[in-house]
C-alpha positions in Angstrom: 0.0 0.0 0.0 1.4 3.4 -1.0 1.2 6.1 1.5 1.0 9.6 0.0 3.3 12.3 1.4 1.2 15.1 2.9 1.2 18.3 0.8 2.7 21.2 2.6 0.5 24.3 3.4 2.8 26.1 0.9 1.8 23.7 -1.9 -1.9 23.6 -0.9 -1.9 27.4 -1.1 -0.8 27.3 -4.7 2.9 27.7 -4.1 4.7 31.0 -4.6 2.0 32.2 -7.1 -0.8 31.4 -4.6 1.0 33.2 -1.7 1.8 36.2 -3.9 -1.9 36.5 -4.7 -2.7 36.2 -1.0 -0.1 38.9 -0.2 -1.5 41.2 -2.8 -5.1 40.7 -1.5 -4.0 41.2 2.1 -2.1 44.4 1.2 -5.1 45.8 -0.7 -7.3 45.0 2.3 -4.8 46.6 4.7 -4.6 49.8 2.7 -8.4 50.1 2.7 -8.6 49.6 6.5 -8.0 52.8 8.6 -6.2 50.9 11.3 -4.3 48.2 9.3 -3.0 50.8 6.9 -0.9 52.5 9.5 2.3 50.3 9.1 2.3 51.1 5.3 2.0 54.9 5.6 5.8 55.4 5.5 6.1 53.2 2.4 7.4 49.7 1.8 10.3 48.0 0.1 9.7 48.1 -3.7 9.4 44.3 -3.8 7.4 44.1 -0.5 4.7 41.7 -1.8 7.2 39.4 -3.4 9.3 39.3 -0.3 6.3 38.8 2.0 5.1 35.9 -0.2 8.6 34.3 -0.1 8.7 34.7 3.7 5.3 33.1 4.1 6.3 30.4 1.6 9.4 29.5 3.5 7.5 29.4 6.8 4.8 27.1 5.3 7.0 24.4 3.8 8.2 26.0 0.6 11.7 26.7 -0.6 14.1 28.9 1.5 14.0 31.7 -1.1 13.5 34.4 1.5 16.5 33.3 3.6 18.7 32.5 0.7 18.1 35.6 -1.5 16.5 38.3 0.6 17.1 38.4 4.4 16.7 36.4 7.5 14.4 36.2 10.5 16.6 38.6 12.4 16.0 41.3 9.8 12.2 40.7 9.9 12.1 40.9 13.7 14.2 44.1 13.6 11.7 45.7 11.2 8.9 45.0 13.8 10.9 46.0 16.9 10.3 49.2 18.8 6.6 49.4 18.0 5.3 48.3 21.4 2.0 46.5 21.9 -0.8 47.4 19.4 -3.6 44.8 19.9 -6.1 46.7 17.8 -3.7 47.0 14.9 -2.9 43.3 15.2 -6.6 42.4 15.2 -7.1 44.5 12.1 -4.2 42.8 10.3 -5.6 39.4 11.1 -9.1 40.5 10.0 -7.7 41.7 6.7 -5.7 38.4 6.3 -8.9 36.4 6.8 -10.8 38.6 4.3 -7.9 38.2 1.8 -8.1 34.5 2.1 -11.8 34.7 1.0 -10.7 37.0 -1.8 -8.4 34.3 -3.2 -10.6 31.4 -2.5 -8.8 29.7 0.4 -11.2 27.6 2.4 -11.4 24.5 4.7 -8.4 23.1 6.6 -6.0 25.4 4.6 -7.8 28.5 5.7 -7.7 27.3 9.4 -3.9 26.6 9.1 -3.1 29.9 7.4 -5.2 31.8 9.9 -3.5 30.2 12.8 0.0 30.8 11.2 -0.7 34.4 10.6 -2.2 35.1 14.0 0.8 33.4 15.7 3.3 35.3 13.4 1.5 38.6 14.2 1.8 37.9 17.9 5.5 36.9 17.5 6.2 40.2 15.8 4.4 42.2 18.5 6.5 40.6 21.2 9.8 42.1 19.8 12.1 43.9 22.2 12.0 47.7 22.6 15.3 48.0 20.7 16.2 46.3 17.5 19.7 46.0 18.9 18.4 43.3 21.3 17.6 40.9 18.5 20.4 38.4 17.8 21.9 37.8 14.4 21.2 34.6 12.4 17.6 33.8 13.5 15.9 31.4 11.0 12.4 31.7 9.7 10.0 29.8 12.0 8.4 26.8 10.3 4.7 26.0 10.4 2.9 22.8 9.4 -0.8 21.7 9.1 -0.7 21.1 12.9 1.1 24.3 14.0 4.6 25.4 14.7 7.5 23.0 14.0 10.1 23.2 16.7 
């Protein structure tokens, strides 16, 4: 009897193209939301959406494109450091993510997995130190599976 290897959340989401579509839909939703738009008011990297999709892809079982060609987890956490707690902004970002999943047709178990991943990642970014100098070099992108974080 052949046992099929489980598909990663990355593959189930449509790979890099699927996650890029999700990143684009999420960004549009955030810009249209008075609270979620705040982090984007100062502008973003010119390839923000491609970088975000690559980051999500790496975290969800795809290739390590983000780490190998763009940056590492230390960089991501430094970008989110110094902001302090902002629970209403975090809730707005998660709401926009959930709506973006609807926009791109993500349903079922994949929707649950991606929601849980995004909510946990948002919480992780909120918990960054007061100073970016307190974040160590060389952190790796945390991995996520169908059942949650991979240690």
